[in-house]
SEGU-599504 format. One line per 8 residues: their letters; for each residue x, y, z of N, C-alpha, C. Coordinates in steps of 0.05 Angstrom, whole numbers, plus 32768, in hexadecimal, padded with zeros to 4 digits. Layout:
# residues N
a	X/Y/Z/X/Y/Z/X/Y/Z ~ ...
END
This chain:
# residues 264
msissglv	7F5F/7E3F/7F7B/7F74/7E32/7F8B/7F72/7E3C/7FA8 ~ 7F74/7E29/7FBA/7F72/7E30/7FD7/7F8C/7E3B/7FE1 ~ 7F89/7E50/7FF2/7F9F/7E5B/8002/7F95/7E5D/801E ~ 7FA7/7E64/8031/7F9F/7E64/804D/7F89/7E78/8054 ~ 7F87/7E8D/8044/7F73/7EA2/804A/7F5A/7E9F/8037 ~ 7F58/7E8A/8027/7F41/7E87/8016/7F48/7E7A/7FFB ~ 7F42/7E89/7FE6/7F46/7E7F/7FCB/7F55/7E94/7FBA ~ 7F67/7E8B/7FA9/7F75/7E9C/7F97/7F70/7E93/7F7A
elrdesdg	7F6C/7EA5/7F68/7F67/7E9F/7F4C/7F78/7EB1/7F3A ~ 7F84/7EA6/7F25/7F93/7EB5/7F11/7F81/7EB8/7EF9 ~ 7F7F/7ED0/7EEF/7F70/7ED6/7ED7/7F81/7EE3/7EC2 ~ 7F83/7ED7/7EAA/7F92/7EE3/7E94/7F81/7EF8/7E87 ~ 7F8C/7F10/7E86/7F7D/7F27/7E7B/7F84/7F2B/7E5D ~ 7F72/7F39/7E4F/7F75/7F3D/7E32/7F8E/7F4D/7E2B ~ 7F98/7F5D/7E3E/7FB0/7F6E/7E39/7FCA/7F5F/7E3F ~ 7FC8/7F46/7E45/7FE0/7F36/7E4A/7FE8/7F34/7E67
stsvwvnn	7FDB/7F43/7E78/7FE1/7F42/7E95/7FD2/7F2A/7EA2 ~ 7FDA/7F24/7EBA/7FCD/7F10/7ECA/7FC3/7F1D/7EE4 ~ 7FAA/7F1C/7EE9/7F9F/7F27/7F02/7F9C/7F11/7F17 ~ 7FA2/7F18/7F30/7FA1/7F06/7F46/7F88/7F0E/7F57 ~ 7F76/7EFB/7F59/7F5D/7F00/7F69/7F5E/7EEF/7F82 ~ 7F5A/7EFB/7F99/7F5A/7EED/7FB2/7F3E/7EF0/7FBE ~ 7F31/7ED9/7FC3/7F15/7ED9/7FCD/7F03/7EEB/7FBC ~ 7F07/7EE9/7FA2/7EF6/7EF7/7F8E/7EFA/7F15/7F8E
vpssvmrt	7F11/7F1E/7F98/7F18/7F3A/7F98/7F32/7F3E/7F8A ~ 7F34/7F52/7F77/7F4D/7F57/7F69/7F63/7F5F/7F7D ~ 7F79/7F51/7F7D/7F8F/7F56/7F90/7FA8/7F61/7F83 ~ 7FAF/7F57/7F6C/7FC8/7F5F/7F5F/7FC5/7F5B/7F41 ~ 7FD6/7F69/7F32/7FD9/7F65/7F15/7FF6/7F62/7F0F ~ 7FFD/7F4C/7F01/8019/7F47/7EFA/801D/7F47/7EDC ~ 8033/7F53/7ED4/803B/7F54/7EB8/8058/7F4A/7EB5 ~ 805F/7F44/7E9C/807B/7F3D/7E97/808D/7F54/7E9E
dprhldfe	8085/7F6C/7E97/8095/7F84/7E9C/8090/7F8E/7EB9 ~ 80A4/7F8D/7ECB/80A0/7F96/7EE6/809B/7FB3/7EE9 ~ 80A1/7FC3/7ED4/809E/7FE0/7ED6/8081/7FE9/7ED4 ~ 806F/7FD7/7ECC/8054/7FDF/7EC7/8043/7FDA/7EE0 ~ 8036/7FEF/7EEA/8024/7FED/7F01/8007/7FF3/7EF7 ~ 7FF5/7FE0/7EFB/7FDA/7FE3/7EF1/7FC8/7FF3/7F05 ~ 7FCB/7FED/7F1E/7FBA/7FFB/7F32/7FC3/8018/7F35 ~ 7FB0/802A/7F34/7FB7/8047/7F36/7FC5/804D/7F51
ymrhfaaa	7FBC/8042/7F66/7FC8/8048/7F80/7FE6/803F/7F81 ~ 7FED/802A/7F72/8008/8021/7F72/8019/8035/7F62 ~ 800E/8042/7F4E/801C/8058/7F41/8021/806F/7F53 ~ 800D/8074/7F65/8011/8089/7F7A/8028/8080/7F8D ~ 8029/8067/7F94/803F/805D/7FA4/805A/8063/7F96 ~ 805B/805C/7F7D/8074/805F/7F6E/807C/807D/7F6C ~ 8068/808E/7F68/806E/80AB/7F66/8078/80B5/7F81 ~ 806D/80AC/7F97/8076/80B4/7FB1/8093/80AC/7FB6
vaawqpps	809A/8094/7FAF/80B5/808A/7FB2/80C8/809B/7FA1 ~ 80C1/80A0/7F88/80D2/80AF/7F76/80D6/80CC/7F81 ~ 80C0/80D8/7F8B/80C3/80F3/7F96/80D4/80F4/7FAF ~ 80D4/80DE/7FBE/80E4/80DC/7FD6/8102/80DA/7FCF ~ 8109/80CE/7FB8/8124/80C9/7FB0/8132/80B7/7FC5 ~ 812B/809E/7FC5/8134/808C/7FDA/8152/8086/7FD8 ~ 815F/807E/7FEE/817A/8075/7FEC/817D/805D/7FDA ~ 8192/805B/7FCB/8195/8046/7FB7/8194/802A/7FC4
tmlalhvg	819C/8028/7FDD/819C/800F/7FEB/8185/800C/7FFE ~ 816E/8019/7FF8/8158/8019/800B/814F/7FFD/8013 ~ 8146/7FFB/802B/813A/7FE2/8035/811C/7FE8/803B ~ 810A/7FD9/802E/80EE/7FDF/8030/80DF/7FC7/803C ~ 80CB/7FCC/804B/80B8/7FB8/8055/809D/7FBC/8049 ~ 8092/7FA7/803D/8078/7FA9/802F/8064/7F98/8040 ~ 8050/7FA5/804B/803C/7F98/805B/8024/7F92/8049 ~ 8020/7F79/8043/800C/7F71/802F/801A/7F69/8015
aaactfpr	8026/7F52/8014/8037/7F4A/7FFE/8027/7F45/7FE5 ~ 8011/7F35/7FE7/8001/7F2C/7FD0/8014/7F20/7FBB ~ 8013/7F2A/7FA2/8024/7F20/7F8D/803E/7F2F/7F8B ~ 8044/7F41/7F9D/805D/7F50/7F9E/8061/7F62/7F85 ~ 804C/7F6C/7F7A/804E/7F7E/7F63/805F/7F96/7F69 ~ 805A/7FA4/7F7F/8068/7FBC/7F84/8085/7FB7/7F8E ~ 808B/7FA3/7F9F/80A7/7F9D/7FA4/80B6/7F96/7F8B ~ 80AA/7F88/7F79/80B7/7F81/7F60/80BD/7F9A/7F50
ylchhyps	80AB/7FAD/7F4F/80AF/7FC6/7F41/80C7/7FD5/7F4D ~ 80C8/7FD7/7F67/80DE/7FE6/7F74/80F8/7FD8/7F70 ~ 80F8/7FBD/7F71/8111/7FAE/7F6C/811C/7FB5/7F50 ~ 810B/7FB8/7F3D/8113/7FBF/7F22/811F/7FDB/7F20 ~ 8111/7FEE/7F2C/8119/800A/7F2A/8130/8012/7F3C ~ 8133/8003/7F52/8148/8009/7F65/8157/7FEF/7F6A ~ 816A/7FE8/7F58/8176/7FCD/7F58/8185/7FC6/7F71 ~ 818F/7FDA/7F80/819E/7FD5/7F98/818C/7FD4/7FB1
srhiavdi	8172/7FD8/7FAD/8160/7FD8/7FC4/815A/7FBB/7FCD ~ 8150/7FB9/7FE6/8148/7F9F/7FF1/812C/7FA1/7FFD ~ 811D/7F8C/7FFB/8101/7F8D/8002/80F9/7F74/8012 ~ 80E8/7F79/8026/80DC/7F63/8036/80BE/7F67/8033 ~ 80B0/7F52/8029/8093/7F53/8025/8086/7F3E/8038 ~ 8073/7F47/8048/8066/7F35/805B/8048/7F33/8054 ~ 803E/7F1B/8059/8022/7F15/8053/8017/7F02/8068 ~ 7FFE/7F04/8070/7FF3/7EF3/8084/7FED/7ED7/8079
dtvlpelv	7FEC/7ED4/805F/7FE5/7EBA/8052/7FFE/7EA9/8052 ~ 7FFC/7E90/805A/8013/7E7E/805B/8019/7E70/8040 ~ 8005/7E70/802E/8008/7E62/8015/800E/7E74/7FFD ~ 8001/7E8B/7FFC/8003/7E9D/7FE5/801F/7EA5/7FDF ~ 8030/7EAC/7FF2/804C/7EB4/7FEB/805B/7E9E/7FDC ~ 8057/7E85/7FE3/8064/7E6F/7FD5/805A/7E6D/7FB9 ~ 803F/7E70/7FB5/8034/7E6F/7F9A/803F/7E85/7F89 ~ 8040/7E9D/7F94/8049/7EB4/7F85/8066/7EB0/7F7B
rdwwdlpr	8077/7EA4/7F8C/8092/7E9E/7F83/8092/7E8A/7F6C ~ 8080/7E77/7F6C/807F/7E63/7F57/8074/7E6F/7F3D ~ 8061/7E82/7F3F/8053/7E8D/7F28/8064/7EA1/7F19 ~ 8074/7EB1/7F27/8082/7EC7/7F1A/80A0/7EC7/7F22 ~ 80B0/7ED1/7F10/80CD/7ED3/7F15/80D3/7EEC/7F25 ~ 80CD/7EEA/7F3F/80D2/7F01/7F51/80EF/7F01/7F59 ~ 80F9/7F19/7F5F/8115/7F1B/7F69/8118/7F09/7F82 ~ 8130/7EFE/7F84/8136/7EEB/7F9A/8142/7EFA/7FB2
aprlrirt	8143/7EED/7FC9/8151/7EF8/7FE0/816E/7EFA/7FD9 ~ 817B/7F10/7FE3/8172/7F23/7FF7/8162/7F3B/7FEB ~ 815F/7F3B/7FD0/8151/7F52/7FC4/8134/7F53/7FCC ~ 8127/7F3C/7FCC/810B/7F3A/7FD5/8107/7F21/7FE5 ~ 8100/7F26/7FFF/80F9/7F10/8011/80DB/7F11/8016 ~ 80CD/7EFA/8014/80B1/7EF9/8019/80AC/7EE8/8031 ~ 809E/7EF3/8045/809A/7EE5/805E/807C/7EE4/8065 ~ 8074/7ECE/8073/805A/7ECD/807E/805B/7ED9/809A
qdgldala	804E/7EF0/809D/804F/7EFF/80B6/8039/7F14/80B7 ~ 802F/7F19/80CF/801B/7F2E/80D2/8029/7F49/80CF ~ 801A/7F5C/80C3/8025/7F76/80BD/802D/7F87/80D5 ~ 8020/7F84/80EC/8028/7F92/8104/8040/7F85/8110 ~ 8041/7F6A/8111/8058/7F5C/811C/8071/7F62/810C ~ 806E/7F65/80F2/8085/7F6B/80E1/8093/7F85/80E9 ~ 8083/7F98/80F2/808E/7FB2/80FB/8098/7FB0/8118 ~ 8087/7FA4/8129/808C/7FA4/8146/80A6/7F95/814D
trhadsld	80AE/7F81/813C/80C5/7F71/8142/80DF/7F7C/8136 ~ 80DD/7F93/8127/80F5/7F9E/811B/8102/7FB2/812E ~ 811C/7FB6/812A/812B/7FCA/8139/8123/7FE6/812F ~ 8127/7FF9/8140/8122/8015/8139/8136/801D/8123 ~ 812C/8030/8111/813D/803B/80FC/8149/8025/80EA ~ 813A/8011/80E4/8145/7FFB/80D4/813A/7FF9/80B8 ~ 8128/800B/80B0/811C/800A/8095/811C/8026/8089 ~ 811E/8027/806F/811B/8040/8061/80FE/8046/8058
lvvrdafa	80F0/8030/8052/80D5/8033/8046/80C3/801E/8051 ~ 80AA/8025/8058/8095/8012/805F/807E/8017/804C ~ 8075/8002/803F/805E/8002/802D/8048/7FF2/8039 ~ 8031/7FFD/803D/801A/7FEE/8047/8004/7FEC/8032 ~ 7FFE/7FD3/802B/7FE9/7FCE/8017/7FDA/7FB5/8020 ~ 7FCF/7FB6/8038/7FC2/7F9E/8044/7FA5/7FA4/8049 ~ 7F93/7F92/8040/7F76/7F96/8042/7F69/7F7D/804C ~ 7F53/7F81/805B/7F3F/7F6C/8061/7F25/7F76/8057
gattpehl	7F1C/7F6C/8040/7F05/7F77/8033/7F0C/7F93/8027 ~ 7EFC/7FA7/802F/7EFF/7FC2/8024/7F11/7FD4/8035 ~ 7F1A/7FCA/804C/7F29/7FDB/805E/7F43/7FCD/8068 ~ 7F55/7FDD/8071/7F6D/7FD2/807D/7F66/7FC7/8099 ~ 7F70/7FB0/80A1/7F6A/7FA6/80BC/7F71/7FBB/80D1 ~ 7F60/7FBD/80E5/7F63/7FD3/80F9/7F7F/7FD4/8106 ~ 7F8A/7FBC/810B/7FA4/7FBC/8119/7FBB/7FC5/8107 ~ 7FB6/7FC8/80ED/7FCA/7FD2/80DA/7FC4/7FEF/80D2
aneqwwmh	7FB0/7FFB/80DF/7FA8/8016/80D7/7FA3/8028/80EF ~ 7FAE/8021/8106/7FAA/8031/811E/7FC4/803E/8126 ~ 7FC3/804D/813C/7FDB/805C/8144/7FF2/804A/814C ~ 7FEC/8033/8157/8001/8020/815E/8011/8018/8145 ~ 8003/8011/8130/8012/8009/8117/8022/8021/810D ~ 8016/8038/810C/8025/804F/8102/803D/8057/8114 ~ 803A/8053/812E/8051/8059/8140/8067/8045/813B ~ 8061/802C/8136/8076/8019/8130/8083/8020/8115
arrvvrpg	8072/8028/8102/807E/8030/80E8/8091/8047/80EB ~ 8089/805A/80FC/809A/8071/8101/80B4/8069/810F ~ 80B2/8056/8121/80CA/804D/8130/80DE/803F/811E ~ 80D5/802F/810C/80E7/801E/80FC/80F2/802D/80E4 ~ 80E5/8043/80DB/80EF/8051/80C4/8106/8064/80CC ~ 811B/8063/80BD/8132/8074/80C2/812B/8091/80BD ~ 813A/80A4/80CA/8136/80C0/80C4/8138/80C5/80A6 ~ 8124/80D4/809C/8123/80D8/807F/8114/80C3/8070
gmvvanvg	810B/80AE/807E/80FC/8098/8070/80DF/809F/806B ~ 80D0/808C/8061/80B5/8092/8058/80A3/8079/805C ~ 8089/807F/8060/8075/806A/8061/8060/8072/804C ~ 8057/805F/803B/8041/8063/8029/802C/804D/8030 ~ 8013/8056/8031/7FFE/8044/8039/7FE5/8047/8027 ~ 7FD9/8031/8020/7FC1/8030/8010/7FA9/8030/8022 ~ 7F97/8043/8020/7F7F/8046/8031/7F66/8043/801F ~ 7F55/8030/8026/7F3C/802D/8018/7F27/8040/8022
vwpgkatg	7F1A/804E/8010/7F07/8063/8017/7EEC/805D/8009 ~ 7ED6/805F/8018/7EBB/805B/800D/7EAA/8073/8014 ~ 7E99/807C/8001/7E88/8093/8007/7E77/808F/8020 ~ 7E77/80A3/8031/7E66/80A2/8049/7E70/8090/805F ~ 7E88/8085/805C/7E93/8073/8070/7EAD/807E/807B ~ 7EB2/807A/8094/7ECA/8084/80A1/7EE0/8070/80A1 ~ 7EE3/8062/808B/7EF6/804C/8089/7F13/8055/808D ~ 7F1A/806D/8082/7F36/8075/8083/7F3D/808A/8097
ladtlaar	7F29/8093/80A6/7F2D/80AB/80B8/7F41/80A5/80CE ~ 7F3C/8090/80DE/7F4E/808A/80F4/7F6A/8084/80EB ~ 7F6C/8076/80D4/7F86/806F/80C8/7F95/8089/80C2 ~ 7F88/809B/80B5/7F95/80B4/80AD/7F9C/80C5/80C5 ~ 7F8B/80C7/80D8/7F91/80D6/80F0/7FA8/80CA/8100 ~ 7FAA/80B0/8100/7FC1/80A3/810D/7FDB/80A9/80FF ~ 7FDA/80A9/80E5/7FF2/80B1/80D6/7FFA/80CE/80DC ~ 7FE7/80DF/80DC/7FEC/80FB/80E2/7FF7/8100/80FE
atfrrvva	7FEE/80F0/8111/7FF7/80F2/812D/8014/80E8/8130 ~ 801D/80D9/811D/8037/80CB/811F/804D/80D8/810F ~ 8046/80E1/80F7/805A/80ED/80E4/8056/810B/80E1 ~ 806C/8118/80DC/806B/8135/80D9/805C/813D/80C0 ~ 805F/812E/80AB/8052/8134/8092/8042/811C/8088 ~ 8029/8120/8080/8019/810B/8074/800A/8118/805D ~ 800E/810D/8045/8001/8118/802D/7FF1/8102/8020 ~ 7FD9/8108/8017/7FC7/80F5/800A/7FC8/80F9/7FEC
vaepaimk	7FC8/80E3/7FDD/7FC8/80E3/7FC0/7FB2/80D1/7FB6 ~ 7FA0/80DB/7FA6/7F8A/80CB/7F9C/7F7A/80DC/7F88 ~ 7F67/80D0/7F7B/7F54/80DF/7F6B/7F44/80F2/7F7D ~ 7F40/810B/7F75/7F32/811E/7F86/7F16/8114/7F8F ~ 7F08/8107/7F7D/7EED/80FD/7F85/7EEE/80E8/7F9B ~ 7F04/80D9/7F9C/7F07/80C5/7FB2/7F0D/80D4/7FCC ~ 7F1F/80E7/7FCB/7F26/80F5/7FE3/7F0F/8105/7FEE ~ 7EFD/810E/7FDD/7EE6/811D/7FE6/7ECF/810B/7FEF
grrrgnvv	7ED3/80F0/7FED/7EBE/80DE/7FF6/7EA7/80DA/7FE3 ~ 7EAC/80E1/7FCA/7E96/80DE/7FB6/7E95/80C3/7FA9 ~ 7EAB/80B4/7FAA/7EAA/8099/7F9F/7EC0/8088/7FAE ~ 7EBC/806E/7FAC/7ECF/805D/7FBA/7EE9/805B/7FAB ~ 7EFE/8054/7FB9/7F18/8051/7FAC/7F2E/8050/7FC1 ~ 7F46/8056/7FB7/7F5E/8055/7FC8/7F6B/8070/7FCB ~ 7F72/8077/7FE3/7F82/808E/7FEA/7F9D/8085/7FF3 ~ 7FB2/8090/7FE8/7FCE/8089/7FF1/7FD7/809E/8004
lvagdtvd	7FE0/8096/801C/7FEC/80A8/802F/800A/80A6/802D ~ 8017/80BD/802B/8034/80BF/802A/803D/80CD/8043 ~ 804C/80BF/8054/8053/80CA/806E/8071/80CA/8072 ~ 807B/80DF/807F/8098/80E1/8085/809E/80FB/8093 ~ 80B7/80FF/809A/80BF/8118/80A6/80BC/812F/8092 ~ 80C1/8128/8079/80BD/813B/8063/80B0/812B/804C ~ 809E/8138/803D/8092/812D/8025/8093/8142/8010 ~ 809D/813B/7FF8/80A0/814E/7FE2/8085/8152/7FD4
tdalrrya	8075/8163/7FDF/805A/8168/7FD5/805B/8173/7FB8 ~ 806F/8184/7FB3/8071/8190/7F98/8076/817A/7F83 ~ 8088/8167/7F89/808D/8151/7F76/8074/8140/7F72 ~ 8066/813B/7F88/804D/812C/7F85/8038/813A/7F74 ~ 8037/8154/7F77/8024/8164/7F66/802C/8164/7F49 ~ 8046/8164/7F44/804F/8162/7F28/8047/8147/7F1C ~ 804B/8132/7F2C/8042/8117/7F23/8024/8118/7F1E ~ 8014/8123/7F30/7FF7/8123/7F2E/7FEE/8132/7F15
asaplptg	7FFD/8147/7F0E/7FF5/8157/7EF6/7FF8/8148/7EDC ~ 800A/8134/7EDC/800E/8124/7EC4/8002/8108/7EC5 ~ 7FF4/8102/7EDB/7FE9/80E7/7EDE/7FD2/80E3/7ECA ~ 7FCE/80CB/7EC0/7FB9/80C5/7EAC/7F9D/80CA/7EB6 ~ 7F99/80C7/7ED0/7F7E/80CC/7EDC/7F80/80E4/7EEF ~ 7F6A/80F2/7EF4/7F6A/8108/7F07/7F76/8100/7F22 ~ 7F8A/810E/7F2B/7F97/8107/7F44/7F9B/8120/7F55 ~ 7F94/811E/7F6E/7F98/8134/7F80/7FAD/812D/7F95
vdpfwnrs	7FBA/8142/7F9F/7FCE/8140/7FB4/7FC6/8153/7FCB ~ 7FC0/8148/7FE2/7FB4/8158/7FF8/7FC3/8153/8012 ~ 7FD3/8166/801B/7FE1/8163/8035/7FCF/8166/804D ~ 7FB6/816D/8049/7FA3/8172/805F/7F8B/815F/805D ~ 7F8E/8149/804F/7F76/8138/8049/7F69/812E/8063 ~ 7F79/8128/8078/7F6C/811D/8090/7F58/8131/809C ~ 7F5D/814B/8099/7F4B/815E/80A4/7F31/815F/8095 ~ 7F33/8160/807A/7F1B/8161/806A/7F0C/8146/806C
agramasa	7F1B/8130/806D/7F0F/8116/8070/7F00/8114/808A ~ 7F0C/811F/809F/7EFF/811F/80B9/7EE5/812E/80B9 ~ 7EE4/8145/80AC/7ECB/8154/80AB/7EB6/8144/809B ~ 7EBF/8137/8086/7EAC/8129/8074/7EA1/8110/8081 ~ 7EB2/8103/8092/7EAB/80E9/809C/7EA5/80E8/80BA ~ 7EA5/80FF/80C7/7EA3/8100/80E4/7E8A/80F2/80EE ~ 7E74/80F4/80DF/7E5B/80E9/80E8/7E55/80CE/80DB ~ 7E68/80C3/80CC/7E64/80AA/80BE/7E6A/8092/80D0
apteaapt	7E5B/807D/80CD/7E60/8064/80DC/7E75/8054/80CE ~ 7E87/8046/80DD/7E9C/8036/80D0/7E90/801E/80C1 ~ 7E9D/8016/80AC/7E94/7FFE/809D/7E9E/7FE5/80AA ~ 7E90/7FCF/80A3/7E9A/7FB5/80AC/7EAB/7FA9/8096 ~ 7EC2/7F9E/809D/7ED4/7F93/8089/7ECB/7F77/8082 ~ 7ECB/7F71/8068/7EC5/7F56/805F/7EDC/7F43/8065 ~ 7ED7/7F2A/8069/7EEC/7F17/8071/7EFD/7F0E/805A ~ 7F0D/7F20/804F/7F20/7F19/803A/7F3C/7F21/8042
rtaahpeg	7F4F/7F1B/8030/7F6B/7F1D/8038/7F77/7F38/802F ~ 7F91/7F3A/802E/7F9F/7F52/8029/7F9B/7F5C/800C ~ 7F9E/7F76/8009/7F9F/7F82/7FEE/7F87/7F7E/7FDD ~ 7F6F/7F81/7FE9/7F57/7F83/7FD9/7F53/7FA0/7FD2 ~ 7F4D/7FA6/7FB9/7F4E/7FC2/7FB0/7F32/7FCD/7FAB ~ 7F2A/7FE1/7FBC/7F0E/7FEA/7FBA/7F06/7FF5/7F9F ~ 7F1A/7FFF/7F8F/7F12/800B/7F76/7F09/7FF6/7F62 ~ 7F0D/7FDD/7F68/7F05/7FC7/7F56/7F16/7FC6/7F3E
END
């Protein structure tokens, strides 16, 4: 099926879930039960929010809506929360509303908007949480992963708020270095959560950055200790990543839309 950024395909999986593929890249997985998150990095997102202990009436902005799997999850777990999900595609959000019984406004609003504009046009201290899960090919678009984006995120997040961001990492490539350094330059605390092999640059995958004035590293480590897959929590990952990738050349992003997941 055609969308403004290419093609979208729904695939029924043997476990009863439906996977959403955009331009032949897995973008989202949807289930009847909103509590189930298939992608490992989304479980890291959920753990970060739980460790943060958000206000019951939190207002969150999701940059990279796709099928709204994570906004739907948060709506279920935090019934008084409100969410705004933005996506660059003009067609996909309408299709997603038709395909699944997503929460309605004002609990979940889905808008067609660029992820930088969505932050730049907001008032200061107007959000509790910002979630970034936007990709073009294997990497986040540069304008969503530089210091300008992170400074806007810092400006719009209320004191005590949080930003979580999905960073695609490839062995021998400096794909996440500038992104991570920009986060570190903007927020007092930035903690990385991912499989240790990914953070060490040994294999491709996703690293989740958790940024805020404070980050409960101990709670994240308790989560990591009980996670089904090996999971590391590193408050200094940008330094080790910088040493590992300082001499690496940046990768070229493939021309695909948001939320392409490098781990496949």
